[in-house]
N, C-alpha and C positions, 0 to 999 in steps of 0.2 A: 643172090650171094655166093661166096666165096668158100665157105665152109672154113674158114680161119675163127679162130676165138676174137682177133682184133680187125674192128670194122672200122671203115672210115666215117666222116661225118653221111655223107651220102648213102653210105651202106646200114648207117645205124638208125639214122631217119627212116628209112625204107623197113628196119626191121621193126620198129617202133610203131609202123603206118601214120606218121607224122610228114609236114614238109619240110625240107630241109631248113627254112628259115625258122620255124616254130622249133625243131628241135634246138637250131643254135640257140635262140631266143632262152629257151628254156634250161640250158645247159649254164649259160650266161648267170638267170636268175636264181641258179642252185636248185631247181625243181629237177633236174637229170643231172646223173653223175658228171663227175667231171672228166676230163680228157687226158690221155695219157701221150706224153710227147716222146715220141721214138727218137726223132731225130729234129734239128733246125726246124725242117720244112714238113715233116710227117708227124700228124698228129692222129689218133686213133682213139676209141673206146674199147671197154673189155666187154663183149657178149654177157659174162657171168655179171657185171653190175649192170648192165639193160635188163638183164632176166632179173634180178634183184628187184630192179625198181617195179616190175612188171607184178612181180608177186607182191611186192608192198602196196600197190595200187588196187591190186584184186584184195587183200584182207580188208584195205579202208574199206573196199564196196561190198564186203559179206554179208549177209542179212545179219545182225543179233539175236540172237535166242538168249530167253530168260528160264 
């Protein structure tokens, strides 16, 4: 990882432990945060958005106590 806040598709998929194909499919179907277009050819994801996604799925899977 580059230590930067903005990650490429490859870096983002590695960050989440997914294949690049699965990562891009999940972005396309809206399961993962949308990309940010920096230039016409440079597309990135904000690591904070990816962290928020991780926090969301952790909260959904957390045990519910009464």
